[in-house]
N, C-alpha and C positions, 0 to 999 in steps of 0.2 A: 378562503373564498372559493370553495369547491363548487361543483355543479349543483349539489343539493342547495347550497346557500343561494345561488343565483337564480334557480328555477322555482323554488318553493317559498321564498320569503316574501313578506308584504312590505311594500314601500309606502311610507307615509309622506304625503305631499301637502305642505302648508301653502297658504296663499293661492289655492287652486281656482279662486274666482278672480285673481289678479292677472296683470299683464305678463309676469314671468312664471309664477306658479301654474297659471292656466296653460301656458305653452308646454310646460314640462308634463303636466297631467295628460294633455292631449297626446303627446308623443309616447308616453308610457302606455296609454290605452291602445295606440296603434300597434304597439309591439305585443299586445295581448297579455301584459303583465298585471299581477294583482296589486292593487293600490288602495290606500285609505286616504281620502281627501278630507283634510282637516280645515274647516272653514268657520268663519264667524257667523254666517247666515246660512243655515241648512237649506233654505229655500232657493238659494242661488248656486248651490253645488252642482257642477255638471254631472251628468249621468253617463257612465261608460260601462260596457261589459266588464265584469271582473273587478269593479270598483265598489267601495262602500264609502259612506260619508259620515263624519262626526263633527258636531258643532262644539267649538271651544275657542276661547281667546287666550293669547299667550299669558296674560296677567292672571287668568283664572287657573291657578296652579292645579287644583284638584280636577277641574274639568279637562285641562289639557293632559293630565296624567291618564285619565280615563280614555281620552281620545287616542292616546298612543299605545294603549295596551294591545298586544298582538302585532305591533309594528316592529320590524327588525331594523330597517334603515329609514332614517328620517331626513327628508329634504327640508331644511329650515330656512325659509325666506325671511330676510331681515324685516323687522317691523317698520311701519311708517315713522319717519323722524319725529321725535318729541323729546322733551326734557327728561322723560322717564324711560327712554328706549333701552338703556343698559339694564335697568331693573326688570323691564318687560322680557328682554332676551334671557336673562339669567333665570327668571321664573320658568320660562318655557324649557330651557335646557335641563334644569333640575327635575322638572316634572317628567320629561322624556326619559331621563336616566332612571328615575324611580319606576317608570312603567316597563323598563326592560329593553329599551332601544339600545342596540349594540353599536350602531354606527350613525353619526350625524354628519350630513353633508350640508355645510352652512354657506349661505350666500353672503359673502363679505364684500370687501371693496379693495381696489388696487392699492398696494403699499400701505395697508392699514397700519397705523402706529400710534403710540400713546401721545405723540406730539405732532401728529399730522397737521399740516396747514389747513386742510379741509376738515372742519370740526366734526362733521357727521362721520368721517372716517374713524375717528378715535373710538367711537362706540363699538365699531367692528373689532378693533384690536382687543378691547377688554372682553368682548364676547368670545373671541377666539381663545384668549387666555383662560377664560373660565371653562370652556369646553375641554381644553387640554387638561385642566386640573381635575376633571371628573374621572379621568381614566378611560372614558369611552373612546372607541375608534372614531376618527374624524377625517374629514377632507374639507378644506376651505377653498371656495371658488371666489376669486377676486377680480371681478370685471372692472373695466374702465367705465367712464361715463357713457350713458346709453346714446347711441346714434339716433334712436327713436325719439329722444327728447330734444335733439339739436334744433328742430324747427321752433321749439318754444323759446330758444335763446335769441331768436330773431324777432324783433318787434314789427309792428305793422308798417313801419317806415323802412324796413329792410336793414335795420342796424342791430348789430350785436355789440352790447356795451358791457364792459367789466375790466377789472384790473388783472388781465391775463398776460400782459406784456408780450414778449416774443416766445413764451413757453409753448410747448407742443403737447398734443394729446392724440391718442389713437382711438377714436370713437368706435364703440362696439355695438352691434345690433343685439337686441333682445333675443332674436331668433338664434343667433350664434351661441349666446350664453345658455339658452334652453337646450340646444343641441349638445353642448359640452356637459351640462348637468345630466341630461338623459343618458349619455354615454357612460358617465361615471356611475350612475345609479343602476344601469342595466347590463352593461357589457363586462363580462368577467375579467378580461385583461385590463381594461381601463380602471375597473374597480380595484384590482390588485395593485396596480402601480400608483393609485391615488391615495391609498390609506396613509394617514400620517403626513400628508403633504398639503401644499397650497398650489392652486393653479391660477396664474395671472391670465386673464382673458381679455384680449384687445382686438381692435381692427387691424387691417394690414399695413397701415402707415400712420405715422405721427405727423400732424399738421399744426401750425400755429392757428390762432383764431382768425388772423388776417388771411392766411392761406385757405382756411376753411370757408370763410365768407366769399373769397374769390372763386373757389370751386363751386360753391352753391350758386353764385351769380352766373357763372359760365354755363352751368348745367340747366338752370331754370330760365335763363333769359330775364331774370328779375334783378333789379339793382340792390345788391346786398353787400354791406361793408362792415368792417370791424372798427369800433371807436374805443380806444383805450380810455380807462377811467383810473383815477386814484382810488385807494381804498375808501377814503372819506366820501368821495363823490358817489361811489357805488352804494355805500351804506345809505346815504341820504336819499338817493333815487329810489331805493327799495323800501325805505322806511315809510314813505308816503302812503303805501297801500294798507298800513295798519297791522302788518305782520309783527309778531313778537320779536324781541331782540335776538333770541337764540336762533330763530329761523332766518332772519336777515343775515346774521353772521355766517350761518351755514351756507346760504346761497352765495354770498360774496367770497367766502373762503374757497369755494370750488374754483373760482377764477384765479385766486391767489395761489392755489396749489398748482395750477397750470404754469403760472409765472415762475414758481419756485423750481420747476422741473420735476416735480414729484410724480407727474402723470405721463412723463415722456418715456413710455414703455411700449415696445412692440413685441408681443409674445407669440410663439408658434403654436399655442395650445389648441386653437380652433382647428387648423388643418391636421394636427397630430392626433387629436381625439375624435374628430368627426369625419375625417377623410375628404373634406371640402374646404376651399379657401374661405377666409374670413370675409364678410360682406364689406364692401367699400361704400363710400358716399354715393358713387355712381350707381352701384347695385341697389342701395337703399331707395334712391329716388326712382329707379325703374319700377320697383315694387310699390312705391308710394308716390305716384306722380303729383298728387295734390297736397303733399306735405307742406309746401310753402305757398299755398294759394292765398294765404292771408296777406302776403306782401304784394303791394300794388305794382303793376308792370310799368 
């Protein structure tokens, strides 16, 4: 990972029109680095000095291979949850390797495992395993659940419902995850120490959902509380929206993973790799004061 590698190579960024990939692409652009934005809709690709864009879907193996040609390092954002997500990921990985990508930085999930309680996390484990099997250099970024999505867990009545018990979670902001990803992709020292490893990326403290709700209520002045559910109650309440069974299981199992203690992790990755503290709930609400405006006062 010498100077030539870090100054002359092209970084491929997938999901550049999305919430996480878009943040990473913008940060790389501010650093003046060369990047290839790989997107599903070329008309939505952001335009930055020193960047090019290519249109390809993960499942389009030949198209994705073409999009990755000339890319040395690929930031691979995980695909939207679906029943076919593992196959979609493997198709993209194989295409990238055929195209000559030498290093894949994959956006995984905290404590991804083959029997993770959070069912969506299992696909990350198998994707990681496949990346390892290709022999390509790799780094796995494993964020906790996003702080940015926490307001969506609160309904209009100010209630967070789910089978999370007294388990704890260190919510992490997308901005912090993007800062870590950018450091790994562009900073020589961070890159050198990240190859062949995984980075857990979390917020600064782990809280139960009851503590989280209390904190949100105190900070916003809105009545927010946590209401525990059984697994069966949670499944039934989410089934009414017409979502497929695999999606309902995924949503409910995220709460169950909290209850099982699988997300009770506070990692020092954000301050160590970015030089700034991880964003807290207080910091997030200062930046997004209307995040909970849907809850009646």
